[in-house]
C-alpha positions as CSV (number, residue, x, y, z in Angstrom):
1,M,0.0,0.0,0.0
2,K,1.1,3.5,-0.8
3,I,-0.6,6.8,0.2
4,Y,-1.1,9.6,-2.4
5,V,-2.0,13.1,-1.4
6,D,-3.6,15.6,-3.7
7,A,-1.5,18.1,-1.8
8,D,-2.4,21.5,-3.5
9,A,-3.5,23.5,-0.5
10,C,-4.2,20.3,1.5
11,P,-4.3,21.1,5.3
12,V,-3.7,17.6,6.5
13,V,-0.3,16.7,4.9
14,A,1.6,16.7,8.1
15,I,-1.0,14.4,9.8
16,V,-0.9,12.0,6.9
17,E,2.9,11.9,7.0
18,Q,3.0,11.4,10.7
19,I,0.5,8.5,10.6
20,A,2.1,7.0,7.5
21,E,5.6,7.1,9.0
22,E,4.3,5.3,12.1
23,H,2.9,2.5,9.9
24,R,5.9,2.6,7.6
25,I,3.7,3.4,4.6
26,P,5.3,5.4,1.7
27,V,3.7,8.7,0.9
28,T,3.7,10.6,-2.4
29,L,2.6,14.2,-2.4
30,L,1.4,15.6,-5.7
31,C,1.2,19.3,-6.5
32,D,1.3,21.7,-9.4
33,T,4.0,24.2,-10.2
34,N,2.0,27.0,-8.4
35,H,2.8,25.3,-5.1
36,V,6.2,24.5,-3.5
37,L,6.3,21.5,-1.2
38,M,9.2,19.9,0.6
39,S,9.1,16.9,2.8
40,D,11.6,14.9,4.8
41,Y,9.4,11.8,4.6
42,S,7.4,11.8,1.4
43,E,8.2,11.8,-2.2
44,V,7.1,15.0,-3.9
45,I,6.0,15.1,-7.5
46,T,5.3,18.4,-9.1
47,V,3.3,18.5,-12.3
48,G,2.4,21.2,-14.8
49,A,-0.1,23.8,-13.8
50,G,-2.7,22.8,-16.3
51,A,-6.3,22.2,-15.2
52,D,-6.6,18.9,-13.5
53,A,-3.0,18.0,-14.3
54,V,-2.4,16.9,-10.6
55,D,-5.6,14.9,-10.6
56,F,-4.8,12.9,-13.7
57,K,-1.3,12.2,-12.5
58,L,-2.5,11.0,-9.2
59,V,-5.1,8.7,-10.8
60,S,-2.5,7.3,-13.2
61,L,-0.1,6.5,-10.3
62,C,-2.5,4.9,-7.8
63,E,-3.1,1.2,-7.8
64,K,-5.6,-1.3,-6.2
65,D,-5.4,-1.0,-2.4
66,D,-3.6,2.3,-2.3
67,L,-5.0,5.1,-0.3
68,V,-5.7,8.6,-1.8
69,V,-6.3,11.8,0.2
70,T,-8.3,14.3,-1.9
71,Q,-11.1,16.7,-1.5
72,D,-12.0,16.3,-5.2
73,Y,-15.0,14.0,-5.7
74,G,-14.1,13.4,-9.3
75,V,-10.7,12.1,-8.4
76,A,-12.3,10.0,-5.7
77,A,-14.6,8.4,-8.2
78,M,-11.7,7.5,-10.5
79,I,-9.6,6.0,-7.8
80,L,-12.5,3.9,-6.5
81,G,-12.8,2.6,-10.0
82,K,-9.2,1.3,-9.8
83,G,-9.8,-0.4,-6.5
84,A,-8.1,2.2,-4.3
85,Y,-9.4,3.7,-1.1
86,G,-10.1,7.4,-0.7
87,I,-10.5,9.8,2.2
88,H,-11.5,13.5,2.3
89,Q,-9.6,16.0,4.5
90,S,-12.7,16.0,6.7
91,G,-12.2,12.3,7.5
92,K,-15.1,11.1,5.4
93,W,-14.3,7.9,3.4
94,Y,-15.2,7.8,-0.3
95,T,-16.9,4.5,-1.1
96,N,-18.8,3.0,-4.0
97,D,-21.9,3.4,-1.9
98,N,-21.6,7.2,-1.4
99,I,-19.7,8.6,-4.3
100,D,-22.6,8.9,-6.7
101,Q,-24.6,11.0,-4.2
102,M,-21.6,13.1,-3.5
103,L,-21.1,13.8,-7.3
104,M,-24.7,14.6,-7.7
105,E,-24.6,17.1,-4.7
106,R,-21.5,18.7,-6.2
107,H,-23.3,19.1,-9.6
108,L,-26.4,20.6,-8.0
109,A,-24.4,23.0,-5.9
110,K,-22.4,24.2,-9.0
111,K,-25.7,24.6,-10.9
112,A,-27.2,26.7,-8.1
113,R,-24.0,28.9,-8.0
114,N,-24.1,29.4,-11.8
115,A,-27.8,30.4,-11.6
116,K,-27.0,33.4,-9.4
117,K,-25.6,36.5,-11.0
118,K,-23.6,37.5,-7.9
119,H,-21.6,35.1,-5.9
120,H,-21.5,36.1,-2.2
121,L,-20.8,32.6,-0.9
122,K,-18.5,32.3,2.1
123,G,-15.5,29.9,1.9
124,P,-15.2,26.9,4.2
125,A,-15.0,27.4,7.9
126,K,-11.5,27.7,9.4
127,R,-10.0,24.3,10.2
128,T,-10.0,23.4,13.9
129,E,-8.0,21.1,16.1
130,E,-11.1,18.9,16.4
131,D,-11.2,18.7,12.6
132,D,-7.6,17.4,12.6
133,K,-8.3,14.9,15.4
134,R,-11.3,13.6,13.4
135,F,-9.3,13.2,10.2
136,A,-6.4,11.4,12.1
137,E,-8.8,8.9,13.7
138,S,-10.5,8.3,10.4
139,L,-7.2,7.8,8.6
140,E,-5.9,5.4,11.2
141,N,-9.2,3.4,10.9
142,L,-9.0,3.3,7.1
143,I,-5.3,2.1,7.2
144,R,-6.3,-0.7,9.7
145,K,-9.1,-1.7,7.4
146,I,-6.9,-1.8,4.3
147,Q,-4.1,-3.8,6.1
C-alpha cells in the first residue's frame, strides 16, 4: 500500500505523513507548479499547472489497495474505479456506496451557483484542532481496514 495526497492546499499533509511514518507506509505528495512542497518523509511530485494535471497524474499512479487523500470528488470516483481507497480531508471515506450521491450534490451546488448573478458565498470554515483529530482517527481506521 502507498498513500497519495492531492497536496495542493491540503491542510492535512503533516497528519498524513506522521501516521504513515508510524505505519511505515510510503507517501507521495502531488502538487502543481504553483505550489512549492518539501518533505523529509514523502516523495514530492510536481506536475504542470494545467487544469486537472495533478488529478490525472494521481489517478495514473495509484493502484488497487492504495490510499488517496483528496477533496476532489471526481478524483475520488476515478480512484475507487481502480480499487483504491479514498478519504476526504474531513475524514469522510469515499466509497462505492456514497460517491454517486456526492457527485450529484456537487453538480447541483455548481448549478445553483451558476444560476446566481452575484456570488457572495462564504468559503469553508476555518479548520479546527477537532477537525484534525477527526481526520487522524478516520485515517488510522482506514489504514487498519486496508491492512
